[in-house]
C-alpha positions as CSV (number, residue, x, y, z in Angstrom):
1,M,24.5,25.5,9.5
2,A,25.9,25.7,13.4
3,T,25.4,21.8,13.5
4,A,27.0,21.0,10.3
5,V,30.2,23.4,11.6
6,A,30.1,21.6,14.8
7,T,30.1,18.1,13.3
8,S,32.8,19.0,10.8
9,T,34.8,20.3,13.8
10,D,34.4,17.1,15.8
11,N,35.3,15.1,12.7
12,V,38.6,16.9,12.2
13,R,39.4,16.4,16.1
14,R,38.6,12.9,15.6
15,A,40.8,12.5,12.5
16,K,43.7,14.3,14.2
17,V,43.4,11.8,16.9
18,E,43.3,8.7,14.6
19,L,46.1,10.1,12.4
20,D,48.4,10.6,15.5
21,K,47.7,6.9,16.6
22,M,48.5,5.7,12.9
23,Q,51.5,7.5,12.8
24,S,52.8,6.3,16.2
25,S,52.1,2.6,15.0
26,L,54.0,3.2,11.9
27,K,56.9,4.5,13.7
28,K,57.0,1.4,16.1
29,W,56.5,-0.8,13.2
30,L,59.5,0.7,11.2
31,K,61.7,0.8,14.2
32,Y,61.4,-3.1,15.0
33,R,61.4,-3.9,11.2
34,G,64.7,-2.1,10.7
35,L,66.2,-3.8,13.7
36,V,65.3,-7.2,12.2
37,D,66.7,-6.2,8.9
38,Q,69.9,-5.2,10.7
39,V,70.2,-8.6,12.5
40,A,69.6,-10.4,9.2
41,A,72.4,-8.3,7.7
42,G,74.7,-8.8,10.9
43,T,75.1,-5.3,11.6
44,A,72.9,-5.4,15.0
45,R,74.2,-6.6,18.2
46,T,72.5,-9.5,19.7
47,S,72.4,-11.4,22.9
48,K,72.0,-14.7,20.8
49,P,74.9,-16.5,18.8
50,Q,75.1,-14.6,15.4
51,S,74.0,-17.5,13.4
52,Y,70.9,-18.1,15.3
53,A,70.1,-14.5,15.3
54,A,70.4,-14.2,11.6
55,Y,68.2,-17.3,11.0
56,I,65.5,-15.9,13.1
57,A,65.6,-12.6,11.4
58,T,65.8,-14.0,7.8
59,T,62.9,-16.3,8.6
60,A,60.8,-13.2,9.9
61,Q,61.7,-11.3,6.7
62,A,60.5,-14.4,4.5
63,Q,57.1,-14.4,6.7
64,R,56.4,-10.8,6.3
65,S,52.8,-10.1,5.1
66,E,52.7,-6.2,4.3
67,Q,50.4,-6.3,1.1
68,K,47.4,-5.4,3.2
69,L,49.2,-2.4,4.9
70,A,50.9,-1.3,1.6
71,S,47.4,-1.2,-0.2
72,Q,45.7,0.7,2.8
73,L,48.5,3.3,3.0
74,S,48.0,3.6,-1.0
75,I,44.5,4.4,-0.7
76,L,44.9,7.1,2.1
77,L,48.0,8.5,0.4
78,A,46.3,8.8,-3.1
79,Q,43.6,10.9,-1.5
80,V,45.8,13.1,0.5
81,Y,48.4,13.8,-2.1
82,P,46.5,13.2,-5.4
83,D,49.6,14.8,-7.5
84,M,52.2,12.6,-6.0
85,T,53.7,9.5,-7.6
86,L,53.3,6.7,-5.2
87,P,55.5,3.6,-5.1
88,N,54.5,0.3,-6.8
89,T,52.4,-1.4,-3.9
90,D,52.8,-4.9,-5.4
91,L,55.1,-6.4,-3.1
92,A,56.1,-9.0,-5.6
93,G,57.8,-6.3,-7.6
94,N,58.5,-4.0,-4.6
95,P,59.1,-5.8,-1.4
96,S,59.9,-2.3,0.2
97,A,56.5,-0.7,-0.8
98,A,54.9,-0.7,2.8
99,V,58.0,0.9,3.9
100,Q,58.3,3.5,1.5
101,L,54.5,4.3,1.8
102,A,54.7,4.5,5.6
103,Q,57.7,6.8,5.5
104,I,55.4,9.1,3.2
105,A,52.6,8.8,5.7
106,L,55.0,10.1,8.3
107,G,56.1,13.2,6.2
108,Q,59.2,11.5,4.9
109,P,58.8,11.2,1.2
110,A,61.6,9.6,-0.8
111,P,62.7,11.7,-3.7
112,A,62.7,8.5,-5.9
113,V,59.1,8.1,-5.5
114,A,57.6,11.5,-4.8
115,G,56.4,14.0,-7.1
116,P,58.3,17.5,-7.0
117,A,57.5,19.6,-4.0
118,A,54.6,16.9,-3.1
119,T,54.3,18.1,0.3
120,A,55.5,21.6,0.1
121,G,53.4,23.9,2.1
122,M,51.3,21.2,3.5
123,A,50.6,22.7,7.1
124,P,50.3,19.9,9.8
125,W,46.9,20.8,10.5
126,V,45.4,20.5,6.9
127,L,45.9,16.6,6.9
128,P,43.2,16.0,9.6
129,V,41.1,18.4,7.6
130,I,41.5,16.2,4.4
131,I,41.1,13.0,6.1
132,A,37.9,14.1,8.0
133,S,36.4,15.8,4.8
134,A,37.1,12.7,2.6
135,L,35.8,10.3,5.4
136,L,39.0,8.6,5.6
137,I,39.1,8.2,9.4
138,G,38.1,4.6,9.0
139,I,41.1,3.6,6.7
140,T,43.4,5.6,9.1
141,T,42.3,3.4,11.9
142,A,42.6,0.1,9.7
143,I,46.1,1.2,9.0
144,K,47.0,1.6,12.6
145,S,45.7,-2.1,13.3
146,A,47.4,-3.4,10.3
147,A,50.6,-1.7,11.4
148,D,50.2,-3.0,15.0
149,V,49.9,-6.5,13.7
150,Q,53.1,-6.3,11.6
151,M,54.9,-4.5,14.4
152,Q,54.1,-7.2,17.0
153,A,55.5,-10.0,14.6
154,E,58.7,-7.9,14.1
155,H,59.0,-7.3,17.8
156,D,58.7,-10.7,18.6
157,A,61.3,-11.8,16.2
158,C,63.7,-9.0,17.5
159,I,63.2,-10.5,20.9
160,E,63.7,-13.9,19.9
161,A,66.8,-12.7,17.9
162,G,68.2,-11.2,21.0
163,A,68.3,-7.8,19.6
164,C,65.3,-6.2,21.7
165,T,64.3,-6.6,25.3
166,D,61.3,-8.4,26.4
167,Y,60.0,-5.7,28.6
168,G,56.6,-7.5,29.0
169,M,58.3,-10.6,30.6
170,W,60.2,-8.1,33.1
171,M,56.8,-6.3,33.9
172,K,55.4,-9.8,34.5
173,W,57.9,-10.9,36.8
174,G,57.8,-7.6,38.6
175,A,54.0,-7.9,39.3
176,I,54.9,-11.5,40.6
177,L,57.4,-10.3,42.8
178,G,55.1,-7.7,43.9
179,I,52.2,-10.0,44.7
180,A,54.6,-12.3,46.5
181,W,56.0,-9.3,48.6
182,F,52.5,-8.2,49.3
183,A,51.3,-11.5,50.5
184,W,54.5,-11.9,52.6
185,E,54.6,-8.7,54.4
186,K,51.0,-7.5,54.5
187,M,48.8,-10.8,54.6
188,G,50.9,-12.3,57.3
189,V,52.2,-15.2,55.2
190,G,55.8,-14.4,56.1
191,A,55.0,-14.1,59.9
192,R,53.0,-17.6,59.8
193,I,55.7,-19.2,58.0
194,K,58.4,-18.0,60.3
195,S,56.3,-19.1,63.1
196,A,55.8,-22.5,61.7
197,V,59.6,-22.9,61.3
198,A,60.3,-21.7,64.8
199,K,58.0,-24.3,66.2
200,G,59.4,-26.9,64.1
201,G,62.8,-26.3,65.4
202,R,62.2,-26.9,68.8
């Protein structure tokens, strides 16, 4: 009996970790997706010409592939909230399905699609227990992965449209400059170059 309790506790802890990761990925995806939609609507400030930024954003919208994410979220939520009326997951009939489901997974059920008091009284610690007991840890991890893929696509489009900063590029340049400084100052490259220049000037 003690072993079963320990295993169950371990599963709940793991479920909590995976749930936190999943929700973090969903938040990032929704953030960049929203920015791309704002660029397409002409309501976001961009560093690129508006016509070009809008073209990039609308192209990204047309290329979105969110069916897998919507289906996975629906599977998870149907188990966690069996009495909730979930949105239609068919993107052909509901292009915002993945967004609506993600909002519910983040504890933000839309009144138009959620049943009455669907999440009332649901303590934060209950969700990991449900996920662990229903063996839904795997689908939670899969949702995180799918959200990460969609987030990267939206982030790339946001950067290309000039509405987001490419921090990765700045980090790369920072690393290059750091290596160059280290070589110049600590490995004697600077001293050798200065010496060579001095000799050449004689």
